[in-house]
Structure formats: structure tokens, C-alpha cells
N, C-alpha and C positions, 0 to 999 in steps of 0.2 A: 586519457581523461576526455570525457565528453561533457558538453554543457549546452544549455538553452536558456533563453530569457524572453519574458513576455511582459507587456505593460498595457494598461487600458485606463481611460478616464473614469470607468465605472459609470455612476449616475451623475457625476459632476460635469459641468460644461467645459472645464479645462483639466489638463493633467499636470499636477505639481510633483509627480514622481519622476525620477530619472535614474538610469543605471549605466554602468560601464562594465564591459567584459573584454578580457583577452585571455591568453593561455595561462597566465599566472595570477592576475588580479581581477577580482570581482567586487563590484560596489553597487549598493542599492540605497537610494536617498528618497526622502519624502518631505517636501516643503511643509513646514509646521503650520497647521491651521490656526487662524486668528492673527497670523503675522502677514505683513505685506510681501508680495512678490515671492511666494514660496517656490514657484517654478524657476525663478532666477537663482534662488539659493540652492536648490537641489542640483541644477545643472552646473553651477559654479563649483560646488563641492566635488562632483564627479570629475570635472575637468582639472581642478587644482590638485586633488590627491593623485590622480593618474599621471598628471604632468610631473609631479615630484618623483614618482616611481620611475618614469621614463628617463628623467634627467639625473637620477642618482642610483644607478644600478648597484646592487648589493647581493652578496652571496646568501645572506640570511636576513630575513625581515623580522627583526626582534622588536620588543616593545619600544625601545628607544627610537628605532627607525620609524615605526608607524606614528609615534607621537611627533616626530619631526615633520612627517608628512602632514599631520593635522595642523601643526603650527604654521607650516607654509600655507595651508588652505585658509587659516584664520587671517593671515596677512593679506591674502587675496580678497577676502571679504572686507577687510578694513580699507584697502585701497579702492575697492569698487564703491563702497559707501561714501568715501571721501569725494570720489569723482561724480557719483550720482546720489545726492542726499536723499532723494525720494525712496531709495532702497534701504534706508536705515532701519535696523531691527529685523531684517530678514533672517530666517533661520531654517535649518533642515535637520532631519534625522540622518544618520549614516550607519550602515552596517557593511563590513567588508571582510574579505578573506584574501590573503596573499600566500601563494604556495611557493616553496623553494625546496632545495634538495634535502633540507633537514626537517621538513614538515610543513606546517602552515601557521600563520598568525591571523587571529580573528580580532577585530576591533569594532567598537560600536558606541554610538551616542543616540539616545532616544528610544523609541519603541519599535523601530524596524528590527527584525529578528534574523538570526541564523540558527539552523538546526543541523546537527550532525547525526545521521540516522544510518543504522546498520541492521539489516534483516528484520525490519519492523520495530526496532528499538531506538529510542532517542538516547544517544550517548552524551549529548551536550546541547543546551539551548541558551542563548544569551538572555540576560535578565533585563527587562524593560526599565528604562529611566522614565518612570511615570508615577503620578500621584497614586493611581490605583495600585500599582505594584508595591509602593511604599506602605500603603495602608494594609494591604494583605500581609505583608511581612510583620506588621504590628498586631495582626490577629483579626482584622476586620473581615467578616464573612458575609455580611448582609449585602447582596448584590444590588438591592434597590438603592442603597446609599452610594454605591460605586457607579451606578449607571450614568449619573450626570457629570462625572469627571473623567470619563474614559479617555478623552483626548488631551488631558493636561499633561504635558511633557515637562520633566524636571531637568533635562540636560539635552543640549542640541548643539550643532555646529552653527556658530554665529561669529560676528566680529568681536564679541565679548567673551567667548569661550576661554577657559584657562589653559587649554592646550594639552589635555590628558584624556586619552581614550580609556574606556573600560576595555580590557583585553584578555585574551585566552590563547595559549600556545598549545599546539598539537604536534607531537614529534612524529617523524616519519614512520616509526614502528606502530604508532597508534592509528595509522591510516591503512585500510585494507582495500583490496579490489572490491568494487561494487558498493563501496560506501557512498552515501549521498550527503551533499551539503545543500541545504535549501535556504536561500535568502529571500526575504519578503518584506513588504511594507504592511502596515497594520490593516489596510483594506482587505488583504487576502484573508486575514484571520477573522473577519466578520462571519464567514461561513465555513471555514476550514478548521476543524478541531485537530488536535494532535493525533487522535486515533485515525481520522480520515486521511491525514497526511501520510502517516506510516503505512496505511493500507495502499494508497495510491503509489507510493514509492517502492513497495515490496512486490507488487504484481509483476507479471511477466511481459508487460507491454514494453515497447521501445521507449526510449527517453522522450521522444517528441510526443508519443501517444500519452505518456504520463502527464506531460505538460498540458496537452490539450484537454485532458480530463480535469485537471486542476483549474484550468482557465474556465471551463464550462461550469464548474462549481461556483465561480465568482461572477462571471459576466451576467448582468441583469439582476443580480441578487445582492449587490453591495452598494452602500450609499457613497462610498469613498473611491478615490483612485486606487488601483491595485497593480502591483508589480512583483514579479518573482523570478528567481533564477534557480535552476537545478544543475548541480555539478555531480557527475558520476565518475568516481575514480577508477 
């Protein structure tokens, strides 16, 4: 398995995105806009969830396990806000994937995404927890009506979260050589369509060349922070 990760403040003065990588666990977080201290929230989420995985080794990361990791992170948010009241109501999106011998466990809150791509085809993509996505499911197709609410998140990691991730499990037999898993914050998606993403991950460039091309499509062209990870199996 190969992987690479990149982050940038984009056009913002500060970067409220954060990520974590090791050989088994990959996390991308985006501090929720409109909430205070988004950069603290995203960093605390990455630290708390990864600490839980390090402290609780397990053969299989099932849904119950990843929800326990989330509940541990929520407790860290609560304790941090009790100690530093000015941080109250901080929140962040989370998308993560944990690999083990039986496959991989995907979990998310908010509108940061994970794509599973093979030979230019999207096999799976997380569904955003956002007002825009909810309205689209209800049949709304007028993009002008959706434009003003694109950043409204309906679920995120905070001290008040109920402790349940949206999740998806992939068995080992469903992962093939040269599959790609792409994790990203919504800033990446301002200029990167599904078609462009599939093209960039299908070409014959090295993994780092693919990442540099995607970075170039975002830098100087996005209003938001942007962060992405590419994993090649």
C-alpha cells in the first residue's frame, strides 16, 4: 500500500483542516465554518481518534469499534470545553478509513468525503451530511436555490454528537491491487469533479505526480482550505 497527503489554507488566512496518516488509519477533518476554533476541533478529532486506535489494538475494526473511537473523541471534546469554555460549540467534519486483515472500515460525519475508485470507476462514495444533500434527495434540482446553503452541515463531531458514525464496510475480497481511496475536505471539491478525479487517478503517473496534479487543480482556485489523501492498494 502506498499513500500521500496534502493540505493547504487555500484562499483563507488560516487552515482549519487537519489530517492523520499511518499504515492502517487515515483521517481527514475540516473545522466547521461558522463555529469557533475550527482548527482546534479538527486537530483534536484527529488526535483523539488516532489515540483510541493506538491504545486499543484490535484485529478487526468493525462498526462497533469505530463508534467507540468516536465516543472517546466526544469525551475529549467535552473535557476540553469544560477546561476551556471559550472553545464551546467547536465542531469538525470527519472522514476516515481503517484497514485490517479482513478489509476496511469507512466512517464519516459531515461533508468531507471518501471515494473508492477502480480503473476510472467510482465504486463507493460517502454521502454528505449536509442540507444540500438532504434537499437533493427530496428532489430539489434548482442549483440557484442550493447555492446559498452549500456550507450548512447537518452532522459533525462536537461535544454534543450522539456517538454514531455513518459507516461502510469493505471486505478484503472487495479490495484489489491498484484500487484508490481518496479522502478530501469540501474545499477540494470546489474545482474537482468526479470525472476529473477518476481521470487523474487512472493515468499512468506516479502516486506523487497524481497528487501534485490534483493539488495544482486546487491551489489558487478554491476559496476554502483544502486537504486530500490518496491511498493506492
